[in-house]
CHARMM-style PDB file with segment names, atoms N, HN, CA, C and O in Angstrom:
ATOM      1  N   UNK     1     250.079  86.423  71.980  1.00  0.00      PROA
ATOM      2  CA  UNK     1     250.071  85.227  72.800  1.00  0.00      PROA
ATOM      3  C   UNK     1     250.180  85.624  74.273  1.00  0.00      PROA
ATOM      4  O   UNK     1     251.022  86.442  74.644  1.00  0.00      PROA
ATOM      5  N   UNK     2     249.346  85.055  75.081  1.00  0.00      PROA
ATOM      6  HN  UNK     2     248.662  84.391  74.780  1.00  0.00      PROA
ATOM      7  CA  UNK     2     249.419  85.301  76.518  1.00  0.00      PROA
ATOM      8  C   UNK     2     250.573  84.533  77.123  1.00  0.00      PROA
ATOM      9  O   UNK     2     250.886  83.422  76.694  1.00  0.00      PROA
ATOM     10  N   UNK     3     251.198  85.121  78.109  1.00  0.00      PROA
ATOM     11  HN  UNK     3     250.944  86.023  78.457  1.00  0.00      PROA
ATOM     12  CA  UNK     3     252.269  84.422  78.793  1.00  0.00      PROA
ATOM     13  C   UNK     3     252.212  84.756  80.276  1.00  0.00      PROA
ATOM     14  O   UNK     3     251.648  85.769  80.688  1.00  0.00      PROA
ATOM     15  N   UNK     4     252.795  83.900  81.039  1.00  0.00      PROA
ATOM     16  HN  UNK     4     253.254  83.077  80.704  1.00  0.00      PROA
ATOM     17  CA  UNK     4     252.836  84.065  82.484  1.00  0.00      PROA
ATOM     18  C   UNK     4     254.282  83.885  82.911  1.00  0.00      PROA
ATOM     19  O   UNK     4     254.992  83.038  82.368  1.00  0.00      PROA
ATOM     20  N   UNK     5     254.717  84.674  83.876  1.00  0.00      PROA
ATOM     21  HN  UNK     5     254.140  85.361  84.317  1.00  0.00      PROA
ATOM     22  CA  UNK     5     256.098  84.595  84.345  1.00  0.00      PROA
ATOM     23  C   UNK     5     256.128  84.483  85.860  1.00  0.00      PROA
ATOM     24  O   UNK     5     255.232  84.968  86.550  1.00  0.00      PROA
ATOM     25  N   UNK     6     257.177  83.833  86.370  1.00  0.00      PROA
ATOM     26  HN  UNK     6     257.905  83.439  85.809  1.00  0.00      PROA
ATOM     27  CA  UNK     6     257.455  83.762  87.798  1.00  0.00      PROA
ATOM     28  C   UNK     6     258.852  84.302  88.016  1.00  0.00      PROA
ATOM     29  O   UNK     6     259.774  83.957  87.277  1.00  0.00      PROA
ATOM     30  N   UNK     7     259.022  85.145  89.020  1.00  0.00      PROA
ATOM     31  HN  UNK     7     258.274  85.425  89.621  1.00  0.00      PROA
ATOM     32  CA  UNK     7     260.358  85.597  89.395  1.00  0.00      PROA
ATOM     33  C   UNK     7     260.849  84.693  90.512  1.00  0.00      PROA
ATOM     34  O   UNK     7     260.132  84.453  91.484  1.00  0.00      PROA
ATOM     35  N   UNK     8     262.068  84.192  90.376  1.00  0.00      PROA
ATOM     36  HN  UNK     8     262.650  84.387  89.587  1.00  0.00      PROA
ATOM     37  CA  UNK     8     262.649  83.272  91.354  1.00  0.00      PROA
ATOM     38  C   UNK     8     263.609  84.054  92.246  1.00  0.00      PROA
ATOM     39  O   UNK     8     264.498  84.748  91.754  1.00  0.00      PROA
ATOM     40  N   UNK     9     263.426  83.938  93.549  1.00  0.00      PROA
ATOM     41  HN  UNK     9     262.703  83.374  93.949  1.00  0.00      PROA
ATOM     42  CA  UNK     9     264.331  84.578  94.506  1.00  0.00      PROA
ATOM     43  C   UNK     9     264.738  83.529  95.522  1.00  0.00      PROA
ATOM     44  O   UNK     9     263.898  83.047  96.281  1.00  0.00      PROA
ATOM     45  N   UNK    10     265.991  83.173  95.548  1.00  0.00      PROA
ATOM     46  HN  UNK    10     266.674  83.565  94.931  1.00  0.00      PROA
ATOM     47  CA  UNK    10     266.442  82.162  96.489  1.00  0.00      PROA
ATOM     48  C   UNK    10     267.774  81.581  96.081  1.00  0.00      PROA
ATOM     49  O   UNK    10     268.421  82.078  95.159  1.00  0.00      PROA
ATOM     50  N   UNK    11     268.184  80.538  96.761  1.00  0.00      PROA
ATOM     51  HN  UNK    11     267.659  80.134  97.510  1.00  0.00      PROA
ATOM     52  CA  UNK    11     269.417  79.834  96.425  1.00  0.00      PROA
ATOM     53  C   UNK    11     269.140  78.343  96.392  1.00  0.00      PROA
ATOM     54  O   UNK    11     268.150  77.861  96.942  1.00  0.00      PROA
ATOM     55  N   UNK    12     270.022  77.640  95.744  1.00  0.00      PROA
ATOM     56  HN  UNK    12     270.826  78.032  95.297  1.00  0.00      PROA
ATOM     57  CA  UNK    12     269.947  76.184  95.663  1.00  0.00      PROA
ATOM     58  C   UNK    12     271.217  75.642  96.298  1.00  0.00      PROA
ATOM     59  O   UNK    12     272.319  76.009  95.893  1.00  0.00      PROA
ATOM     60  N   UNK    13     271.072  74.771  97.291  1.00  0.00      PROA
ATOM     61  HN  UNK    13     270.176  74.472  97.621  1.00  0.00      PROA
ATOM     62  CA  UNK    13     272.242  74.153  97.916  1.00  0.00      PROA
ATOM     63  C   UNK    13     272.570  72.877  97.156  1.00  0.00      PROA
ATOM     64  O   UNK    13     271.701  72.034  96.933  1.00  0.00      PROA
ATOM     65  N   UNK    14     273.833  72.741  96.760  1.00  0.00      PROA
ATOM     66  HN  UNK    14     274.540  73.425  96.941  1.00  0.00      PROA
ATOM     67  CA  UNK    14     274.283  71.594  95.965  1.00  0.00      PROA
ATOM     68  C   UNK    14     275.537  71.000  96.597  1.00  0.00      PROA
ATOM     69  O   UNK    14     276.162  71.640  97.443  1.00  0.00      PROA
ATOM     70  N   UNK    15     275.917  69.778  96.197  1.00  0.00      PROA
ATOM     71  HN  UNK    15     275.409  69.258  95.509  1.00  0.00      PROA
ATOM     72  CA  UNK    15     277.170  69.208  96.695  1.00  0.00      PROA
ATOM     73  C   UNK    15     278.355  70.094  96.293  1.00  0.00      PROA
ATOM     74  O   UNK    15     278.356  70.681  95.211  1.00  0.00      PROA
ATOM     75  N   UNK    16     279.350  70.185  97.158  1.00  0.00      PROA
ATOM     76  HN  UNK    16     279.350  69.708  98.036  1.00  0.00      PROA
ATOM     77  CA  UNK    16     280.487  71.076  96.934  1.00  0.00      PROA
ATOM     78  C   UNK    16     281.240  70.743  95.642  1.00  0.00      PROA
ATOM     79  O   UNK    16     281.851  71.628  95.044  1.00  0.00      PROA
ATOM     80  N   UNK    17     281.205  69.492  95.209  1.00  0.00      PROA
ATOM     81  HN  UNK    17     280.709  68.773  95.695  1.00  0.00      PROA
ATOM     82  CA  UNK    17     281.941  69.115  93.997  1.00  0.00      PROA
ATOM     83  C   UNK    17     281.234  69.512  92.698  1.00  0.00      PROA
ATOM     84  O   UNK    17     281.828  69.412  91.624  1.00  0.00      PROA
ATOM     85  N   UNK    18     279.978  69.959  92.776  1.00  0.00      PROA
ATOM     86  HN  UNK    18     279.496  70.040  93.648  1.00  0.00      PROA
ATOM     87  CA  UNK    18     279.245  70.373  91.579  1.00  0.00      PROA
ATOM     88  C   UNK    18     279.689  71.774  91.178  1.00  0.00      PROA
ATOM     89  O   UNK    18     279.590  72.708  91.974  1.00  0.00      PROA
ATOM     90  N   UNK    19     280.175  71.925  89.957  1.00  0.00      PROA
ATOM     91  HN  UNK    19     280.256  71.166  89.311  1.00  0.00      PROA
ATOM     92  CA  UNK    19     280.642  73.242  89.499  1.00  0.00      PROA
ATOM     93  C   UNK    19     279.449  74.108  89.108  1.00  0.00      PROA
ATOM     94  O   UNK    19     278.339  73.622  88.890  1.00  0.00      PROA
ATOM     95  N   UNK    20     279.720  75.406  89.027  1.00  0.00      PROA
ATOM     96  HN  UNK    20     280.622  75.801  89.204  1.00  0.00      PROA
ATOM     97  CA  UNK    20     278.684  76.343  88.594  1.00  0.00      PROA
ATOM     98  C   UNK    20     278.189  75.980  87.195  1.00  0.00      PROA
ATOM     99  O   UNK    20     276.984  75.996  86.942  1.00  0.00      PROA
ATOM    100  N   UNK    21     279.116  75.649  86.279  1.00  0.00      PROA
ATOM    101  HN  UNK    21     280.095  75.636  86.485  1.00  0.00      PROA
ATOM    102  CA  UNK    21     278.721  75.282  84.915  1.00  0.00      PROA
ATOM    103  C   UNK    21     277.855  74.022  84.899  1.00  0.00      PROA
ATOM    104  O   UNK    21     276.867  73.958  84.167  1.00  0.00      PROA
ATOM    105  N   UNK    22     278.220  73.022  85.700  1.00  0.00      PROA
ATOM    106  HN  UNK    22     279.022  73.074  86.295  1.00  0.00      PROA
ATOM    107  CA  UNK    22     277.424  71.788  85.755  1.00  0.00      PROA
ATOM    108  C   UNK    22     276.019  72.080  86.285  1.00  0.00      PROA
ATOM    109  O   UNK    22     275.029  71.588  85.742  1.00  0.00      PROA
ATOM    110  N   UNK    23     275.939  72.883  87.350  1.00  0.00      PROA
ATOM    111  HN  UNK    23     276.742  73.283  87.791  1.00  0.00      PROA
ATOM    112  CA  UNK    23     274.625  73.250  87.887  1.00  0.00      PROA
ATOM    113  C   UNK    23     273.808  73.987  86.837  1.00  0.00      PROA
ATOM    114  O   UNK    23     272.647  73.657  86.593  1.00  0.00      PROA
ATOM    115  N   UNK    24     274.425  74.989  86.218  1.00  0.00      PROA
ATOM    116  HN  UNK    24     275.368  75.257  86.415  1.00  0.00      PROA
ATOM    117  CA  UNK    24     273.723  75.813  85.234  1.00  0.00      PROA
ATOM    118  C   UNK    24     273.185  74.959  84.076  1.00  0.00      PROA
ATOM    119  O   UNK    24     272.047  75.139  83.641  1.00  0.00      PROA
ATOM    120  N   UNK    25     274.009  74.034  83.584  1.00  0.00      PROA
ATOM    121  HN  UNK    25     274.933  73.887  83.937  1.00  0.00      PROA
ATOM    122  CA  UNK    25     273.568  73.167  82.485  1.00  0.00      PROA
ATOM    123  C   UNK    25     272.398  72.288  82.896  1.00  0.00      PROA
ATOM    124  O   UNK    25     271.473  72.088  82.109  1.00  0.00      PROA
ATOM    125  N   UNK    26     272.421  71.757  84.123  1.00  0.00      PROA
ATOM    126  HN  UNK    26     273.172  71.920  84.762  1.00  0.00      PROA
ATOM    127  CA  UNK    26     271.303  70.942  84.605  1.00  0.00      PROA
ATOM    128  C   UNK    26     270.048  71.789  84.791  1.00  0.00      PROA
ATOM    129  O   UNK    26     268.950  71.365  84.430  1.00  0.00      PROA
ATOM    130  N   UNK    27     270.212  72.988  85.355  1.00  0.00      PROA
ATOM    131  HN  UNK    27     271.104  73.332  85.649  1.00  0.00      PROA
ATOM    132  CA  UNK    27     269.081  73.875  85.590  1.00  0.00      PROA
ATOM    133  C   UNK    27     268.433  74.295  84.269  1.00  0.00      PROA
ATOM    134  O   UNK    27     267.218  74.183  84.102  1.00  0.00      PROA
ATOM    135  N   UNK    28     269.243  74.774  83.346  1.00  0.00      PROA
ATOM    136  HN  UNK    28     270.229  74.865  83.481  1.00  0.00      PROA
ATOM    137  CA  UNK    28     268.708  75.204  82.048  1.00  0.00      PROA
ATOM    138  C   UNK    28     268.143  74.013  81.283  1.00  0.00      PROA
ATOM    139  O   UNK    28     267.131  74.144  80.594  1.00  0.00      PROA
ATOM    140  N   UNK    29     268.787  72.852  81.398  1.00  0.00      PROA
ATOM    141  HN  UNK    29     269.609  72.746  81.957  1.00  0.00      PROA
ATOM    142  CA  UNK    29     268.250  71.645  80.761  1.00  0.00      PROA
ATOM    143  C   UNK    29     266.847  71.330  81.262  1.00  0.00      PROA
ATOM    144  O   UNK    29     265.972  70.974  80.472  1.00  0.00      PROA
ATOM    145  N   UNK    30     266.625  71.458  82.573  1.00  0.00      PROA
ATOM    146  HN  UNK    30     267.336  71.747  83.215  1.00  0.00      PROA
ATOM    147  CA  UNK    30     265.297  71.234  83.146  1.00  0.00      PROA
ATOM    148  C   UNK    30     264.285  72.238  82.591  1.00  0.00      PROA
ATOM    149  O   UNK    30     263.181  71.866  82.195  1.00  0.00      PROA
ATOM    150  N   UNK    31     264.675  73.506  82.567  1.00  0.00      PROA
ATOM    151  HN  UNK    31     265.572  73.808  82.889  1.00  0.00      PROA
ATOM    152  CA  UNK    31     263.786  74.552  82.050  1.00  0.00      PROA
ATOM    153  C   UNK    31     263.417  74.254  80.591  1.00  0.00      PROA
ATOM    154  O   UNK    31     262.240  74.253  80.231  1.00  0.00      PROA
ATOM    155  N   UNK    32     264.419  74.005  79.768  1.00  0.00      PROA
ATOM    156  HN  UNK    32     265.375  74.006  80.061  1.00  0.00      PROA
ATOM    157  CA  UNK    32     264.182  73.785  78.340  1.00  0.00      PROA
ATOM    158  C   UNK    32     263.429  72.488  78.075  1.00  0.00      PROA
ATOM    159  O   UNK    32     262.650  72.423  77.124  1.00  0.00      PROA
ATOM    160  N   UNK    33     263.639  71.444  78.893  1.00  0.00      PROA
ATOM    161  HN  UNK    33     264.272  71.497  79.666  1.00  0.00      PROA
ATOM    162  CA  UNK    33     262.932  70.173  78.683  1.00  0.00      PROA
ATOM    163  C   UNK    33     261.428  70.316  78.897  1.00  0.00      PROA
ATOM    164  O   UNK    33     260.646  69.479  78.445  1.00  0.00      PROA
ATOM    165  N   UNK    34     261.029  71.383  79.590  1.00  0.00      PROA
ATOM    166  HN  UNK    34     261.664  72.063  79.957  1.00  0.00      PROA
ATOM    167  CA  UNK    34     259.614  71.658  79.799  1.00  0.00      PROA
ATOM    168  C   UNK    34     259.063  72.684  78.812  1.00  0.00      PROA
ATOM    169  O   UNK    34     257.902  73.082  78.906  1.00  0.00      PROA
ATOM    170  N   UNK    35     259.906  73.111  77.859  1.00  0.00      PROA
ATOM    171  HN  UNK    35     260.849  72.787  77.782  1.00  0.00      PROA
ATOM    172  CA  UNK    35     259.476  74.087  76.862  1.00  0.00      PROA
ATOM    173  C   UNK    35     259.371  75.493  77.424  1.00  0.00      PROA
ATOM    174  O   UNK    35     258.673  76.336  76.860  1.00  0.00      PROA
ATOM    175  N   UNK    36     260.057  75.754  78.530  1.00  0.00      PROA
ATOM    176  HN  UNK    36     260.624  75.069  78.987  1.00  0.00      PROA
ATOM    177  CA  UNK    36     260.025  77.056  79.167  1.00  0.00      PROA
ATOM    178  C   UNK    36     261.242  77.874  78.749  1.00  0.00      PROA
ATOM    179  O   UNK    36     262.171  77.351  78.133  1.00  0.00      PROA
ATOM    180  N   UNK    37     261.229  79.155  79.088  1.00  0.00      PROA
ATOM    181  HN  UNK    37     260.475  79.580  79.588  1.00  0.00      PROA
ATOM    182  CA  UNK    37     262.348  80.059  78.817  1.00  0.00      PROA
ATOM    183  C   UNK    37     262.819  80.626  80.152  1.00  0.00      PROA
ATOM    184  O   UNK    37     262.021  80.791  81.074  1.00  0.00      PROA
ATOM    185  N   UNK    38     264.109  80.922  80.258  1.00  0.00      PROA
ATOM    186  HN  UNK    38     264.758  80.787  79.509  1.00  0.00      PROA
ATOM    187  CA  UNK    38     264.658  81.532  81.466  1.00  0.00      PROA
ATOM    188  C   UNK    38     265.440  82.773  81.087  1.00  0.00      PROA
ATOM    189  O   UNK    38     266.259  82.741  80.169  1.00  0.00      PROA
ATOM    190  N   UNK    39     265.191  83.854  81.784  1.00  0.00      PROA
ATOM    191  HN  UNK    39     264.525  83.879  82.530  1.00  0.00      PROA
ATOM    192  CA  UNK    39     265.968  85.080  81.612  1.00  0.00      PROA
ATOM    193  C   UNK    39     266.521  85.465  82.966  1.00  0.00      PROA
ATOM    194  O   UNK    39     265.758  85.693  83.904  1.00  0.00      PROA
ATOM    195  N   UNK    40     267.796  85.538  83.081  1.00  0.00      PROA
ATOM    196  HN  UNK    40     268.416  85.352  82.319  1.00  0.00      PROA
ATOM    197  CA  UNK    40     268.395  85.871  84.367  1.00  0.00      PROA
ATOM    198  C   UNK    40     269.837  85.439  84.396  1.00  0.00      PROA
ATOM    199  O   UNK    40     270.437  85.162  83.358  1.00  0.00      PROA
ATOM    200  N   UNK    41     270.384  85.385  85.574  1.00  0.00      PROA
ATOM    201  HN  UNK    41     269.897  85.610  86.417  1.00  0.00      PROA
ATOM    202  CA  UNK    41     271.787  85.042  85.719  1.00  0.00      PROA
ATOM    203  C   UNK    41     272.002  84.130  86.899  1.00  0.00      PROA
ATOM    204  O   UNK    41     271.060  83.582  87.472  1.00  0.00      PROA
ATOM    205  N   UNK    42     273.261  83.977  87.250  1.00  0.00      PROA
ATOM    206  HN  UNK    42     274.027  84.422  86.786  1.00  0.00      PROA
ATOM    207  CA  UNK    42     273.642  83.083  88.332  1.00  0.00      PROA
ATOM    208  C   UNK    42     274.814  83.712  89.082  1.00  0.00      PROA
ATOM    209  O   UNK    42     275.687  84.343  88.485  1.00  0.00      PROA
ATOM    210  N   UNK    43     274.815  83.530  90.386  1.00  0.00      PROA
ATOM    211  HN  UNK    43     274.106  83.017  90.871  1.00  0.00      PROA
ATOM    212  CA  UNK    43     275.929  83.967  91.233  1.00  0.00      PROA
ATOM    213  C   UNK    43     276.323  82.803  92.117  1.00  0.00      PROA
ATOM    214  O   UNK    43     275.466  82.176  92.740  1.00  0.00      PROA
ATOM    215  N   UNK    44     277.612  82.510  92.178  1.00  0.00      PROA
ATOM    216  HN  UNK    44     278.308  83.020  91.672  1.00  0.00      PROA
ATOM    217  CA  UNK    44     278.105  81.460  93.068  1.00  0.00      PROA
ATOM    218  C   UNK    44     278.327  82.059  94.455  1.00  0.00      PROA
ATOM    219  O   UNK    44     278.846  83.167  94.582  1.00  0.00      PROA
ATOM    220  N   UNK    45     277.929  81.316  95.498  1.00  0.00      PROA
ATOM    221  HN  UNK    45     277.507  80.415  95.395  1.00  0.00      PROA
ATOM    222  CA  UNK    45     278.085  81.749  96.880  1.00  0.00      PROA
ATOM    223  C   UNK    45     278.841  80.657  97.628  1.00  0.00      PROA
ATOM    224  O   UNK    45     278.461  79.487  97.574  1.00  0.00      PROA
ATOM    225  N   UNK    46     279.920  81.038  98.331  1.00  0.00      PROA
ATOM    226  HN  UNK    46     280.229  81.988  98.375  1.00  0.00      PROA
ATOM    227  CA  UNK    46     280.690  80.110  99.149  1.00  0.00      PROA
ATOM    228  C   UNK    46     280.863  80.741 100.526  1.00  0.00      PROA
ATOM    229  O   UNK    46     281.350  81.865 100.644  1.00  0.00      PROA
ATOM    230  N   UNK    47     280.466  80.016 101.560  1.00  0.00      PROA
ATOM    231  HN  UNK    47     280.071  79.103 101.464  1.00  0.00      PROA
ATOM    232  CA  UNK    47     280.597  80.507 102.938  1.00  0.00      PROA
ATOM    233  C   UNK    47     280.019  81.910 103.105  1.00  0.00      PROA
ATOM    234  O   UNK    47     280.635  82.775 103.730  1.00  0.00      PROA
ATOM    235  N   UNK    48     278.833  82.126 102.542  1.00  0.00      PROA
ATOM    236  HN  UNK    48     278.334  81.424 102.035  1.00  0.00      PROA
ATOM    237  CA  UNK    48     278.082  83.391 102.642  1.00  0.00      PROA
ATOM    238  C   UNK    48     278.664  84.550 101.843  1.00  0.00      PROA
ATOM    239  O   UNK    48     278.228  85.687 102.026  1.00  0.00      PROA
ATOM    240  N   UNK    49     279.643  84.302 100.955  1.00  0.00      PROA
ATOM    241  HN  UNK    49     279.997  83.379 100.807  1.00  0.00      PROA
ATOM    242  CA  UNK    49     280.215  85.361 100.127  1.00  0.00      PROA
ATOM    243  C   UNK    49     279.993  85.050  98.651  1.00  0.00      PROA
ATOM    244  O   UNK    49     280.148  83.913  98.206  1.00  0.00      PROA
ATOM    245  N   UNK    50     279.624  86.099  97.899  1.00  0.00      PROA
ATOM    246  HN  UNK    50     279.499  87.023  98.260  1.00  0.00      PROA
ATOM    247  CA  UNK    50     279.574  85.955  96.451  1.00  0.00      PROA
ATOM    248  C   UNK    50     280.992  85.721  95.946  1.00  0.00      PROA
ATOM    249  O   UNK    50     281.947  86.294  96.470  1.00  0.00      PROA
ATOM    250  N   UNK    51     281.123  84.885  94.932  1.00  0.00      PROA
ATOM    251  HN  UNK    51     280.347  84.421  94.506  1.00  0.00      PROA
ATOM    252  CA  UNK    51     282.426  84.636  94.319  1.00  0.00      PROA
ATOM    253  C   UNK    51     282.510  85.444  93.030  1.00  0.00      PROA
ATOM    254  O   UNK    51     281.673  85.304  92.138  1.00  0.00      PROA
ATOM    255  N   UNK    52     283.528  86.288  92.947  1.00  0.00      PROA
ATOM    256  HN  UNK    52     284.207  86.401  93.672  1.00  0.00      PROA
ATOM    257  CA  UNK    52     283.737  87.116  91.757  1.00  0.00      PROA
ATOM    258  C   UNK    52     284.178  86.247  90.579  1.00  0.00      PROA
ATOM    259  O   UNK    52     284.656  85.130  90.776  1.00  0.00      PROA
ATOM    260  N   UNK    53     284.018  86.758  89.353  1.00  0.00      PROA
ATOM    261  HN  UNK    53     283.630  87.665  89.193  1.00  0.00      PROA
ATOM    262  CA  UNK    53     284.433  85.987  88.175  1.00  0.00      PROA
ATOM    263  C   UNK    53     285.893  85.539  88.213  1.00  0.00      PROA
ATOM    264  O   UNK    53     286.241  84.520  87.615  1.00  0.00      PROA
ATOM    265  N   UNK    54     286.758  86.295  88.916  1.00  0.00      PROA
ATOM    266  HN  UNK    54     286.475  87.122  89.402  1.00  0.00      PROA
ATOM    267  CA  UNK    54     288.170  85.914  88.991  1.00  0.00      PROA
ATOM    268  C   UNK    54     288.453  84.911  90.115  1.00  0.00      PROA
ATOM    269  O   UNK    54     289.606  84.541  90.336  1.00  0.00      PROA
ATOM    270  N   UNK    55     287.399  84.467  90.830  1.00  0.00      PROA
ATOM    271  HN  UNK    55     286.462  84.768  90.650  1.00  0.00      PROA
ATOM    272  CA  UNK    55     287.557  83.468  91.880  1.00  0.00      PROA
ATOM    273  C   UNK    55     287.747  84.031  93.280  1.00  0.00      PROA
ATOM    274  O   UNK    55     287.773  83.276  94.252  1.00  0.00      PROA
ATOM    275  N   UNK    56     287.880  85.353  93.393  1.00  0.00      PROA
ATOM    276  HN  UNK    56     287.859  85.966  92.603  1.00  0.00      PROA
ATOM    277  CA  UNK    56     288.042  85.967  94.715  1.00  0.00      PROA
ATOM    278  C   UNK    56     286.678  86.136  95.391  1.00  0.00      PROA
ATOM    279  O   UNK    56     285.636  86.130  94.737  1.00  0.00      PROA
ATOM    280  N   UNK    57     286.717  86.288  96.722  1.00  0.00      PROA
ATOM    281  HN  UNK    57     287.564  86.293  97.254  1.00  0.00      PROA
ATOM    282  CA  UNK    57     285.483  86.522  97.463  1.00  0.00      PROA
ATOM    283  C   UNK    57     285.018  87.957  97.241  1.00  0.00      PROA
ATOM    284  O   UNK    57     285.811  88.898  97.244  1.00  0.00      PROA
ATOM    285  N   UNK    58     283.724  88.091  97.051  1.00  0.00      PROA
ATOM    286  HN  UNK    58     283.080  87.326  97.049  1.00  0.00      PROA
ATOM    287  CA  UNK    58     283.120  89.406  96.896  1.00  0.00      PROA
ATOM    288  C   UNK    58     282.351  89.787  98.148  1.00  0.00      PROA
ATOM    289  O   UNK    58     282.755  89.482  99.270  1.00  0.00      PROA
ATOM    290  N   UNK    59     281.239  90.459  97.926  1.00  0.00      PROA
ATOM    291  HN  UNK    59     280.911  90.707  97.014  1.00  0.00      PROA
ATOM    292  CA  UNK    59     280.401  90.959  99.007  1.00  0.00      PROA
ATOM    293  C   UNK    59     279.714  89.812  99.751  1.00  0.00      PROA
ATOM    294  O   UNK    59     279.368  88.794  99.150  1.00  0.00      PROA
ATOM    295  N   UNK    60     279.521  89.980 101.046  1.00  0.00      PROA
ATOM    296  HN  UNK    60     279.802  90.807 101.534  1.00  0.00      PROA
ATOM    297  CA  UNK    60     278.822  89.005 101.862  1.00  0.00      PROA
ATOM    298  C   UNK    60     277.323  89.070 101.564  1.00  0.00      PROA
ATOM    299  O   UNK    60     276.752  90.160 101.537  1.00  0.00      PROA
ATOM    300  N   UNK    61     276.683  87.931 101.343  1.00  0.00      PROA
ATOM    301  HN  UNK    61     277.147  87.046 101.365  1.00  0.00      PROA
ATOM    302  CA  UNK    61     275.250  87.910 101.038  1.00  0.00      PROA
ATOM    303  C   UNK    61     274.428  88.408 102.211  1.00  0.00      PROA
ATOM    304  O   UNK    61     273.305  88.874 102.019  1.00  0.00      PROA
ATOM    305  N   UNK    62     274.965  88.318 103.425  1.00  0.00      PROA
ATOM    306  HN  UNK    62     275.877  87.939 103.581  1.00  0.00      PROA
ATOM    307  CA  UNK    62     274.236  88.770 104.606  1.00  0.00      PROA
ATOM    308  C   UNK    62     274.166  90.293 104.686  1.00  0.00      PROA
ATOM    309  O   UNK    62     273.378  90.838 105.459  1.00  0.00      PROA
ATOM    310  N   UNK    63     274.988  90.983 103.888  1.00  0.00      PROA
ATOM    311  HN  UNK    63     275.628  90.540 103.260  1.00  0.00      PROA
ATOM    312  CA  UNK    63     274.969  92.445 103.857  1.00  0.00      PROA
ATOM    313  C   UNK    63     273.847  92.994 102.982  1.00  0.00      PROA
ATOM    314  O   UNK    63     273.626  94.205 102.955  1.00  0.00      PROA
ATOM    315  N   UNK    64     273.147  92.139 102.278  1.00  0.00      PROA
ATOM    316  HN  UNK    64     273.327  91.155 102.300  1.00  0.00      PROA
ATOM    317  CA  UNK    64     272.093  92.559 101.353  1.00  0.00      PROA
ATOM    318  C   UNK    64     270.828  92.892 102.092  1.00  0.00      PROA
ATOM    319  OT1 UNK    64     269.832  93.266 101.472  1.00  0.00      PROA
TER     320      UNK     64
END
């Protein structure tokens, strides 16, 4: 079967009250509702810093 893929590079700005889990569920719901598949991950960014799994600030995205 032939398939076509797109690589996504970017960020999505959302209201501050939207949690990562809520965003992820909406995003994956959109993908799946179209019969598509997604392979990848998610990183939360607050004030230009990645947020580590333990909630602490990680590396600055501007350093990339």
